[in-house]
Structures are given as C-alpha cells and as structure tokens.
TIVOZA-967105 format. One line per field, with one value per residue: residue number from 1; residue in three letters; chain; x, y, z of N, C-alpha, C in turn. Coordinates in Angstrom, 1 decimal, decimal comma. Example, Ala and Ser with C-alpha at 12.3 -4.5 7.8 and 13.67 -1.06 7.14 Angstrom:
! TIVOZA-967105
nr c(1_2)
rest c(Ala_Ser)
kette c(A_A)
n_c1 c(13,2_12,8)
n_c2 c(-5,7_-2,2)
n_c3 c(7,8_7,1)
ca_c1 c(12,3_13,7)
ca_c2 c(-4,5_-1,1)
ca_c3 c(7,8_7,1)
c_c1 c(13,2_12,9)
c_c2 c(-3,3_0,0)
c_c3 c(7,8_7,9)
! end
This chain:
! TIVOZA-967105
nr c(1_2_3_4_5_6_7_8_9_10_11_12_13_14_15_16_17_18_19_20_21_22_23_24_25_26_27_28_29_30_31_32_33_34_35_36_37_38_39_40_41_42_43_44_45_46_47_48_49_50_51_52_53_54_55_56_57_58_59_60_61_62_63_64_65_66_67_68_69_70_71_72_73_74_75_76_77_78_79_80_81_82_83_84_85_86_87_88_89_90_91_92_93_94_95_96_97_98_99)
rest c(Met_Ile_Arg_Leu_Ile_Arg_Ala_Glu_Phe_Gly_Lys_Leu_Tyr_Ser_Thr_Lys_Leu_Trp_Leu_Trp_Leu_Leu_Leu_Gly_Ala_Leu_Gly_Leu_Thr_Ala_Leu_Gly_Val_Ser_Leu_Thr_Ile_Gly_Leu_Asp_Gly_Gln_Gln_Gly_Asn_Pro_Asn_Pro_Pro_Val_Ala_Thr_Ala_Ala_Gly_Gln_Lys_Asn_Met_Phe_Ser_Ser_Ala_Ala_Ala_Ala_Gly_Ile_Phe_Gly_Leu_Ile_Leu_Gly_Ile_Ile_Gly_Val_Thr_Gly_Glu_Phe_Arg_His_Gln_Thr_Val_Thr_Pro_Thr_Phe_Leu_Ala_Thr_Pro_His_Arg_Gly_Arg)
kette c(A_A_A_A_A_A_A_A_A_A_A_A_A_A_A_A_A_A_A_A_A_A_A_A_A_A_A_A_A_A_A_A_A_A_A_A_A_A_A_A_A_A_A_A_A_A_A_A_A_A_A_A_A_A_A_A_A_A_A_A_A_A_A_A_A_A_A_A_A_A_A_A_A_A_A_A_A_A_A_A_A_A_A_A_A_A_A_A_A_A_A_A_A_A_A_A_A_A_A)
n_c1 c(-70,7_-69,1_-69,7_-68,5_-65,8_-65,5_-66,0_-63,8_-61,6_-62,3_-61,8_-59,1_-58,0_-58,7_-56,8_-53,4_-51,4_-50,8_-49,6_-47,2_-46,0_-45,7_-43,9_-41,7_-41,1_-40,4_-38,1_-36,5_-36,0_-34,7_-32,4_-31,2_-30,7_-29,0_-26,9_-25,9_-25,1_-23,3_-21,3_-20,3_-17,7_-15,8_-13,1_-13,0_-15,8_-18,3_-20,3_-21,5_-20,4_-22,3_-22,7_-23,0_-25,4_-26,1_-25,4_-27,2_-29,6_-29,2_-29,3_-31,9_-33,3_-33,3_-35,5_-37,5_-37,3_-38,7_-41,2_-41,9_-43,1_-45,6_-46,6_-46,6_-48,5_-50,8_-51,1_-51,4_-53,7_-55,7_-55,9_-56,3_-58,9_-60,7_-60,1_-60,7_-63,3_-63,9_-64,5_-67,1_-68,4_-67,7_-69,1_-71,7_-71,8_-71,9_-74,0_-74,9_-73,0_-71,2_-70,1)
n_c2 c(-52,1_-49,8_-48,4_-49,9_-49,7_-46,9_-46,8_-48,3_-46,6_-44,4_-45,3_-45,7_-43,2_-41,9_-42,2_-41,5_-43,3_-44,6_-42,5_-42,1_-44,6_-44,5_-42,4_-43,6_-45,7_-44,4_-43,0_-45,2_-46,3_-44,1_-44,1_-46,6_-46,4_-44,1_-45,0_-47,1_-45,7_-43,9_-45,6_-46,7_-48,0_-47,9_-49,1_-52,5_-52,9_-55,2_-55,2_-55,0_-52,5_-49,5_-48,7_-50,9_-53,4_-55,3_-53,9_-51,7_-53,1_-54,1_-51,7_-50,7_-52,7_-52,2_-50,7_-52,5_-53,4_-51,6_-52,5_-53,9_-52,1_-51,7_-54,3_-54,2_-52,1_-53,4_-55,5_-54,2_-52,7_-54,6_-56,0_-53,9_-53,0_-54,9_-54,8_-52,1_-52,0_-50,8_-52,1_-52,3_-50,3_-51,2_-53,7_-52,7_-51,2_-53,0_-55,3_-57,7_-60,2_-62,3_-65,7)
n_c3 c(-22,1_-22,5_-20,2_-18,3_-19,0_-18,5_-15,8_-14,8_-15,6_-14,2_-11,6_-11,7_-12,2_-9,9_-7,9_-7,1_-7,5_-9,9_-11,3_-9,8_-10,2_-13,0_-13,2_-11,9_-13,6_-15,9_-14,8_-14,2_-16,7_-17,9_-16,3_-16,9_-19,7_-19,7_-18,2_-19,8_-22,1_-20,9_-19,9_-22,2_-24,1_-22,0_-20,0_-19,2_-19,5_-19,9_-21,8_-25,2_-27,7_-28,1_-30,7_-32,2_-33,4_-31,4_-29,1_-29,2_-29,0_-26,4_-25,0_-25,5_-24,3_-21,7_-21,1_-20,8_-18,3_-16,8_-17,0_-14,7_-13,0_-14,0_-13,5_-10,7_-10,3_-11,3_-9,5_-7,0_-7,6_-8,1_-5,6_-3,9_-4,7_-3,7_-1,1_-0,2_-1,1_-3,6_-5,9_-6,3_-8,0_-10,5_-10,7_-10,5_-12,8_-14,9_-14,4_-15,4_-16,1_-18,4_-18,4)
ca_c1 c(-69,2_-68,6_-69,9_-67,5_-64,5_-65,6_-65,9_-62,4_-60,8_-62,6_-61,1_-57,6_-57,6_-59,0_-55,6_-52,2_-50,4_-50,4_-48,7_-45,9_-45,4_-45,3_-42,6_-40,7_-40,8_-39,6_-36,8_-35,6_-35,6_-33,7_-31,2_-30,6_-30,2_-27,9_-25,7_-25,4_-24,4_-22,1_-20,2_-19,9_-16,2_-15,0_-12,2_-13,7_-17,2_-18,6_-21,4_-21,0_-20,5_-23,6_-22,7_-23,4_-26,8_-26,2_-25,3_-28,5_-30,6_-29,0_-29,7_-33,3_-33,9_-33,4_-36,9_-38,3_-37,2_-39,7_-42,5_-42,2_-43,9_-46,9_-47,0_-46,9_-49,8_-51,9_-51,3_-52,0_-55,0_-56,7_-56,0_-56,9_-60,3_-61,5_-59,9_-61,4_-64,7_-64,0_-64,9_-68,6_-68,9_-67,5_-70,2_-72,9_-71,9_-72,2_-74,5_-75,1_-71,7_-71,1_-69,2)
ca_c2 c(-52,2_-48,5_-48,0_-50,7_-49,0_-45,6_-47,1_-48,7_-45,4_-43,5_-45,8_-45,6_-41,8_-41,4_-42,4_-41,0_-44,4_-44,8_-41,4_-42,4_-45,8_-44,1_-41,7_-44,6_-46,5_-43,5_-42,8_-46,4_-46,4_-43,1_-44,5_-47,7_-45,9_-43,2_-45,8_-47,8_-44,7_-43,4_-46,6_-47,3_-47,8_-47,9_-50,3_-53,5_-53,0_-56,4_-55,0_-54,6_-51,1_-49,1_-48,5_-52,2_-53,8_-55,9_-52,8_-51,0_-54,0_-54,1_-50,4_-50,6_-53,7_-51,7_-50,2_-53,7_-53,5_-50,7_-53,2_-54,4_-51,1_-52,1_-55,4_-53,7_-51,4_-54,3_-56,2_-53,3_-52,3_-55,7_-56,3_-52,7_-52,9_-55,7_-54,3_-50,9_-52,1_-50,0_-52,9_-52,2_-49,6_-52,1_-54,6_-52,0_-50,7_-54,2_-56,3_-59,0_-60,6_-63,6_-66,6)
ca_c3 c(-22,2_-22,4_-18,8_-17,6_-19,2_-17,9_-14,3_-14,6_-15,7_-13,0_-10,4_-12,0_-12,1_-8,6_-7,1_-7,6_-7,5_-11,3_-11,7_-9,2_-10,9_-14,3_-13,1_-11,5_-14,8_-16,7_-14,2_-14,3_-18,1_-18,2_-15,7_-17,6_-21,0_-19,5_-17,8_-21,0_-22,9_-20,2_-19,7_-23,5_-24,4_-20,8_-19,8_-18,4_-19,7_-20,7_-22,8_-26,5_-28,0_-28,5_-32,2_-32,9_-33,2_-30,1_-28,1_-29,3_-28,4_-25,0_-24,5_-25,5_-23,4_-20,3_-20,9_-20,4_-16,8_-16,3_-17,0_-13,3_-12,4_-14,5_-12,7_-9,3_-10,4_-11,4_-8,2_-6,0_-8,0_-7,9_-4,2_-3,3_-5,0_-2,8_0,3_0,0_-1,7_-4,8_-7,0_-6,4_-9,2_-11,7_-10,7_-10,7_-14,2_-15,7_-13,5_-16,1_-16,7_-18,9_-17,8)
c_c1 c(-68,6_-68,6_-68,8_-66,1_-64,4_-65,4_-64,4_-61,5_-61,0_-61,9_-59,6_-57,2_-58,0_-57,9_-54,4_-51,1_-49,9_-49,4_-47,3_-45,2_-44,9_-44,0_-41,5_-40,2_-40,0_-38,2_-35,9_-35,2_-34,5_-32,3_-30,5_-30,0_-28,9_-26,7_-25,1_-24,6_-23,2_-21,0_-19,8_-18,4_-15,3_-14,2_-12,9_-15,2_-17,5_-19,6_-20,8_-21,2_-21,9_-23,8_-23,1_-24,9_-27,0_-26,2_-26,6_-29,6_-30,4_-29,5_-31,2_-34,0_-34,0_-34,8_-37,8_-38,3_-38,2_-41,1_-42,9_-43,1_-45,4_-47,5_-47,4_-48,3_-50,9_-52,2_-51,9_-53,4_-56,1_-56,9_-56,7_-58,4_-61,1_-61,3_-60,7_-62,8_-64,9_-64,4_-66,4_-69,0_-68,7_-68,7_-71,5_-73,0_-72,3_-72,7_-74,6_-73,8_-71,8_-70,1_-67,8)
c_c2 c(-50,9_-48,0_-48,7_-50,1_-47,7_-45,8_-47,5_-47,5_-44,5_-44,0_-45,6_-44,1_-41,2_-41,5_-41,8_-42,1_-44,6_-43,7_-41,7_-43,6_-45,4_-43,3_-42,6_-45,4_-45,6_-43,2_-44,0_-46,6_-45,4_-43,5_-45,6_-47,2_-45,0_-43,9_-46,6_-46,9_-44,2_-44,4_-47,2_-47,0_-47,7_-49,2_-51,3_-53,6_-54,2_-56,3_-54,6_-53,1_-50,7_-48,9_-49,8_-52,5_-54,5_-54,9_-52,0_-51,9_-54,1_-52,8_-50,3_-51,6_-53,2_-51,1_-51,3_-53,9_-52,7_-51,4_-53,8_-53,4_-51,3_-53,3_-55,0_-52,9_-52,3_-55,1_-55,4_-52,9_-53,4_-55,9_-55,1_-52,6_-53,7_-55,3_-53,1_-50,8_-51,1_-50,8_-52,8_-51,4_-50,4_-53,1_-54,0_-51,5_-51,8_-55,3_-57,7_-59,4_-62,1_-64,5_-66,5)
c_c3 c(-22,0_-20,9_-18,0_-17,7_-18,5_-16,3_-14,0_-14,6_-14,6_-11,8_-10,5_-11,7_-10,7_-7,6_-7,8_-7,8_-8,9_-11,8_-11,1_-9,9_-12,3_-14,2_-12,7_-12,7_-15,7_-16,2_-14,3_-15,7_-18,4_-17,5_-16,4_-18,9_-20,7_-19,0_-18,9_-21,9_-22,2_-20,0_-21,0_-23,7_-23,2_-20,7_-18,9_-18,5_-20,5_-21,8_-24,1_-26,8_-28,5_-30,0_-32,9_-32,6_-31,9_-29,0_-28,1_-28,7_-26,9_-24,3_-24,4_-24,6_-22,0_-20,1_-20,5_-18,9_-16,2_-16,3_-15,6_-12,6_-12,8_-13,8_-11,3_-9,3_-10,5_-10,1_-7,2_-6,3_-7,8_-6,4_-3,5_-3,5_-4,1_-1,4_0,7_-0,6_-2,8_-6,0_-7,2_-7,6_-10,5_-11,8_-11,0_-12,2_-15,1_-14,8_-14,1_-16,8_-17,3_-18,2_-18,5)
! end
C-alpha cells in the first residue's frame, strides 16, 4: 500500500499542472472574498451584509467554487495516465489488486 501511494505522489509531482490549478483555486477564492468585502454595503447589492451570519456564510462559500479546480485536476490526471501510459508504475507497484 505504501508503494502505491508513493507511486501516485511521484506521478502527481512530476507535472506542474497541480501547481497551476492550486494557484487558480487560490486566486478564485481571493477574488470572490475580496469582491464580497468590497461590495459590502453598496447601493443595489442583493447580498446580506458581511457583519451578519448569512453574509459571512456567503463570503466563505465562495471558496467552494474553487473546488472545480480539484475536479479538473482529477479528470485530467485520470485521462492523462492512460493516454501517456503513466498508469504503468501504479500497476507495477501493486500487481495483485483485489476486486
């Protein structure tokens, strides 16, 4: 099991895609939080004030939008493993797999 985890992390860190998606997620979160704080109290803003519990929930829920980058990383990782034949080390690290 340890060899399998080591092989997966080795594949993850051999590309720079995870770093760019992490930076994109952090940027999207920072943008959402800063817009929520910046537009707080403006005329015509339909969101509740940040000082209320509903406003804070609204502000922190913008971080959930960054989860789409994790989904993209998973999709690209799985499809790229079979396309570039990098799935082989995983199967060689644990050749006897259970059902």
